[in-house]
C-alpha positions as CSV (number, residue, x, y, z in Angstrom):
1,X,0.0,0.0,0.0
2,X,1.3,3.5,-0.9
3,X,2.3,5.7,2.0
4,X,2.9,9.4,1.7
5,X,4.2,12.4,3.6
6,X,2.2,15.6,2.9
7,X,4.5,18.6,3.1
8,X,2.6,21.9,3.4
9,X,5.5,23.6,5.2
10,X,8.0,25.6,3.1
11,X,11.3,23.8,2.7
12,X,14.5,24.4,0.7
13,X,15.2,22.1,-2.3
14,X,18.1,20.5,-0.5
15,X,15.9,19.7,2.5
16,X,13.3,18.1,0.2
17,X,16.0,15.9,-1.3
18,X,17.2,14.9,2.2
19,X,13.6,14.1,3.2
20,X,13.2,11.9,0.1
21,X,16.5,10.1,0.9
22,X,15.5,9.3,4.5
23,X,11.9,8.4,3.8
24,X,12.4,6.2,0.7
25,X,9.3,4.1,1.4
26,X,7.1,7.2,1.3
27,X,5.9,9.4,-1.5
28,X,6.6,13.1,-0.8
29,X,3.7,15.3,-1.8
30,X,3.9,19.1,-1.7
31,X,0.3,20.2,-2.0
32,X,-3.1,19.1,-0.6
33,X,-4.5,19.0,-4.1
34,X,-2.0,16.4,-5.3
35,X,-2.3,14.2,-2.2
36,X,-3.9,10.8,-2.3
37,X,-6.1,11.4,0.7
38,X,-6.1,7.7,1.6
39,X,-2.3,7.4,1.6
40,X,-1.2,10.3,3.7
41,X,0.4,9.1,6.9
42,X,2.4,12.1,8.0
43,X,1.6,15.8,7.7
44,X,4.5,18.3,7.9
45,X,2.8,21.7,8.3
46,X,-0.8,22.5,8.9
47,X,-3.9,24.1,7.3
48,X,-7.5,23.9,8.3
49,X,-8.1,22.6,4.8
50,X,-6.7,19.3,6.1
51,X,-9.5,18.8,8.7
52,X,-11.8,16.9,6.2
53,X,-8.9,14.6,5.3
54,X,-8.4,13.7,9.0
55,X,-12.1,13.4,9.6
56,X,-12.5,10.9,6.8
57,X,-13.1,7.3,7.9
58,X,-10.4,6.3,5.4
59,X,-7.8,8.6,6.9
60,X,-4.4,7.0,7.5
61,X,-2.9,10.0,9.2
62,X,-0.8,9.1,12.2
63,X,1.3,12.1,12.9
64,X,1.2,15.9,12.4
65,X,4.4,18.0,12.7
66,X,3.3,21.6,13.4
67,X,5.7,24.5,12.8
68,X,4.6,26.8,15.6
69,X,4.6,26.5,19.4
70,X,1.1,27.4,20.3
71,X,-1.4,24.6,19.4
72,X,-4.6,26.1,20.8
73,X,-6.0,26.8,17.4
74,X,-5.6,23.2,16.2
75,X,-8.4,20.6,16.4
76,X,-6.8,18.8,19.3
77,X,-10.0,16.9,20.2
78,X,-10.1,15.5,16.6
79,X,-6.5,14.5,16.9
80,X,-7.2,12.7,20.1
81,X,-10.2,10.9,18.7
82,X,-8.2,9.7,15.7
83,X,-5.1,8.8,17.8
84,X,-2.9,11.2,15.8
85,X,0.4,12.2,17.3
86,X,1.1,15.9,17.3
87,X,4.5,17.6,17.7
88,X,5.0,21.4,17.6
89,X,7.7,23.9,16.9
90,X,8.4,24.7,20.6
91,X,11.9,26.2,21.0
92,X,12.5,27.3,17.5
93,X,11.5,30.8,18.5
94,X,13.8,31.0,21.5
95,X,16.1,33.7,19.9
96,X,13.4,35.7,18.2
97,X,11.1,35.9,21.3
98,X,14.1,36.7,23.5
99,X,15.2,39.5,21.2
100,X,11.7,40.9,21.1
101,X,11.4,40.8,24.8
102,X,14.6,42.7,25.3
103,X,13.6,45.1,22.6
104,X,10.3,45.9,24.3
105,X,12.2,46.4,27.6
106,X,14.8,48.7,26.1
107,X,12.1,50.6,24.2
108,X,10.2,51.2,27.4
109,X,13.1,51.9,29.8
110,X,15.7,53.8,27.7
111,X,13.4,56.5,26.2
112,X,14.0,55.0,22.8
113,X,10.3,55.2,21.7
114,X,10.0,58.8,22.8
115,X,13.3,59.7,21.2
116,X,12.2,58.2,17.9
117,X,9.0,60.3,18.0
118,X,11.0,63.4,18.8
119,X,13.4,62.6,15.9
120,X,10.6,62.6,13.4
121,X,9.5,66.0,14.8
122,X,13.1,67.3,14.6
123,X,12.8,68.1,18.3
124,X,15.7,67.7,20.8
125,X,14.3,66.8,24.2
126,X,16.7,66.0,27.0
127,X,15.2,63.0,28.7
128,X,17.5,63.5,31.6
129,X,15.4,66.4,32.7
130,X,13.0,63.9,34.1
131,X,14.7,61.5,36.5
132,X,11.7,59.2,36.4
133,X,12.7,58.1,32.8
134,X,15.9,56.6,34.1
135,X,15.6,52.8,34.6
136,X,18.4,50.3,34.5
137,X,18.0,46.6,33.9
138,X,21.2,45.7,35.7
139,X,20.4,44.6,39.2
140,X,16.7,44.1,38.5
141,X,14.9,40.8,38.9
142,X,13.2,39.2,35.9
143,X,10.5,36.7,36.7
144,X,9.9,34.5,33.7
145,X,6.5,32.7,33.7
146,X,6.6,29.7,31.4
147,X,10.3,29.0,31.5
148,X,10.6,26.4,28.8
149,X,13.1,26.6,25.9
150,X,12.4,30.3,25.2
151,X,12.6,31.1,28.9
152,X,16.0,29.4,29.2
153,X,17.4,31.6,26.4
154,X,15.7,34.7,27.8
155,X,17.3,33.9,31.2
156,X,20.7,33.6,29.6
157,X,20.4,37.0,28.0
158,X,18.9,38.6,31.1
159,X,21.9,37.4,33.1
160,X,24.1,39.1,30.5
161,X,22.4,42.3,31.5
162,X,23.3,41.4,35.1
163,X,19.8,40.7,36.1
164,X,18.6,38.2,38.8
165,X,16.4,35.6,37.2
166,X,13.5,33.6,38.5
167,X,11.9,30.8,36.4
168,X,8.4,29.5,36.7
169,X,7.4,26.2,35.2
170,X,4.7,23.6,35.8
171,X,6.8,20.6,36.8
172,X,9.4,22.1,39.1
173,X,12.2,20.5,37.0
174,X,15.5,22.3,36.9
175,X,15.6,25.3,34.7
176,X,18.9,26.5,33.2
177,X,20.0,30.1,33.7
178,X,17.7,30.7,36.7
179,X,18.9,32.0,40.0
180,X,15.7,30.8,41.6
181,X,12.8,28.7,40.4
182,X,9.2,27.9,41.5
183,X,6.2,26.0,40.2
184,X,3.2,27.6,38.6
185,X,1.2,26.8,41.6
186,X,3.5,29.1,43.7
187,X,3.2,32.0,41.3
188,X,0.8,34.1,43.3
189,X,3.0,33.7,46.4
190,X,6.2,34.8,44.8
191,X,5.2,37.1,41.9
192,X,6.0,40.1,44.1
193,X,9.7,39.3,43.7
194,X,9.8,40.4,40.0
195,X,10.7,43.9,39.0
196,X,9.9,42.6,35.5
197,X,7.4,39.9,34.9
198,X,7.5,38.2,31.5
199,X,4.7,35.9,30.3
200,X,5.6,33.1,27.9
201,X,2.9,30.6,28.9
202,X,0.9,28.7,26.3
203,X,-2.9,29.1,26.3
204,X,-4.7,26.4,28.2
205,X,-7.8,26.3,30.4
206,X,-5.6,27.0,33.4
207,X,-3.8,30.0,31.8
208,X,-6.8,31.8,30.4
209,X,-7.0,35.1,32.3
210,X,-4.3,33.9,34.7
211,X,-3.3,37.6,34.9
212,X,-6.4,38.9,36.5
213,X,-7.0,41.8,38.9
214,X,-6.0,39.5,41.9
215,X,-2.6,38.5,40.4
216,X,-1.8,42.1,39.3
217,X,-2.5,43.2,42.8
218,X,0.1,40.8,44.1
219,X,2.9,42.2,41.9
220,X,5.5,44.7,43.1
221,X,4.5,48.3,42.8
222,X,6.0,49.8,39.6
223,X,6.4,46.4,37.9
224,X,7.1,46.1,34.2
225,X,4.9,43.6,32.5
226,X,5.8,41.9,29.2
227,X,3.5,39.5,27.4
228,X,5.0,37.5,24.5
229,X,3.0,34.4,25.3
230,X,-0.7,34.4,24.5
231,X,-3.0,37.4,24.7
232,X,-5.9,35.5,26.3
233,X,-3.7,34.8,29.3
234,X,-4.2,38.4,30.3
235,X,-7.4,40.1,31.4
236,X,-6.9,43.3,29.5
237,X,-9.2,45.3,31.6
238,X,-7.3,44.2,34.7
239,X,-4.0,45.2,33.1
240,X,-5.3,48.6,32.2
241,X,-6.6,49.1,35.7
242,X,-3.2,48.1,37.1
243,X,-1.5,50.7,34.8
244,X,-4.0,53.4,35.8
245,X,-3.4,52.6,39.5
246,X,0.3,52.8,39.1
247,X,0.8,49.1,40.0
248,X,2.2,48.5,36.5
249,X,4.8,51.1,35.5
250,X,4.7,50.1,31.9
251,X,3.8,47.1,29.6
252,X,5.3,45.6,26.5
253,X,2.7,43.6,24.6
254,X,3.1,41.5,21.5
255,X,-0.1,39.5,21.9
256,X,-3.7,40.5,22.7
257,X,-7.0,39.0,23.6
258,X,-8.4,40.3,20.3
259,X,-6.2,40.3,17.2
260,X,-5.9,42.5,15.3
261,X,-6.4,45.0,18.1
262,X,-9.5,47.2,17.2
263,X,-8.6,50.7,16.2
264,X,-10.9,52.1,18.9
265,X,-9.4,50.0,21.7
266,X,-8.3,52.2,24.7
267,X,-4.9,50.5,24.8
268,X,-3.8,52.5,21.8
269,X,-3.9,55.7,24.0
270,X,-1.7,54.3,26.8
271,X,1.7,56.1,26.7
272,X,2.9,53.5,29.2
273,X,2.3,50.6,26.7
274,X,4.6,49.6,23.8
275,X,2.9,47.2,21.4
276,X,4.1,45.0,18.5
277,X,1.6,43.1,16.3
278,X,2.2,39.5,17.3
279,X,5.7,39.4,15.6
280,X,7.9,38.2,18.5
281,X,8.0,34.7,17.1
282,X,9.1,35.7,13.6
283,X,12.3,34.1,12.5
284,X,14.5,34.7,9.5
285,X,13.8,31.2,8.1
286,X,11.3,28.6,9.3
287,X,12.8,25.9,7.1
288,X,16.2,26.5,8.9
289,X,14.7,25.9,12.3
290,X,11.8,23.5,11.8
291,X,13.3,21.0,9.4
292,X,16.0,19.6,11.7
293,X,13.4,19.2,14.4
294,X,11.1,17.3,12.0
295,X,13.9,15.1,10.8
296,X,14.9,14.1,14.3
297,X,11.3,13.1,14.9
298,X,11.0,11.4,11.5
299,X,14.0,9.2,12.1
300,X,12.6,8.0,15.4
301,X,9.2,7.5,13.8
302,X,10.6,5.3,11.0
303,X,12.3,3.2,13.6
304,X,9.1,2.7,15.6
305,X,10.4,4.8,18.5
306,X,8.7,7.5,20.5
307,X,8.9,11.0,19.0
308,X,11.7,12.7,20.9
309,X,11.0,16.3,20.2
310,X,8.0,18.4,21.3
311,X,5.3,15.7,21.6
312,X,2.1,17.5,22.6
313,X,-0.1,16.3,25.3
314,X,-3.4,16.6,23.5
315,X,-5.5,16.6,26.7
316,X,-3.5,19.5,28.2
317,X,-2.8,21.5,25.0
318,X,0.9,21.8,25.3
């Protein structure tokens, strides 16, 4: 019986050649239209157009390799019903999200955004006239919530800025580049330790509106809040209240509860907020990062072994 791998993810020609060499017993198909729906066993990439293929009683799909980290938009229940393995791209955005986080921080704390606005107006404004604009990252404590692969890299860079790092994860397992670490259950008790709180959590039932009025109230006065995880993890009204009350000094946001953010949303008018349009995860080349991960999983799959990289727990959504 013919078996095939459907590749909807962009790859370089040399990568396709390598894939064909490794998976000699499979046809490599590069478009949904050309795929024999009854022969597709592995899907590399994803589109909602593939849902009917998986729903079919004749479906032979056993594994989907997704290119991104967040899987909350995928039909996880359908995958579970069909016993389909799912692996994601967790970790491939470690550098890009780290760089965006530091960029947001520097934009907020070093008067870079204000200076850029003044530059366009040809206006020289000495920011040193206002001592409140001075804020140094050195010596501050960064609390990283959701310290997985991205958090480990962010912790590494934060330490290069001479910051104290605290990592939060679900399991309590050791986290590299952290001076302290706690579990997610302990978050409310220790969140006051962070001068800067960075959210990198995936979206699950447990993390939806995790950052509510109660959690913001437990943060240190004048905290800087950065969200490069999921917008729905933050109750936006609670964040705005925390900013209005002075609890949150400023916020850097790459993700939002509603995207695109409506033009009439009050967040646009907050001078204390620096926003980017969900671009923290952009990388120079997805093929460069996702292909090696897929190949490592594929080699294990072909040997009948458990997939070693980023196997998603479908019931938990991460």
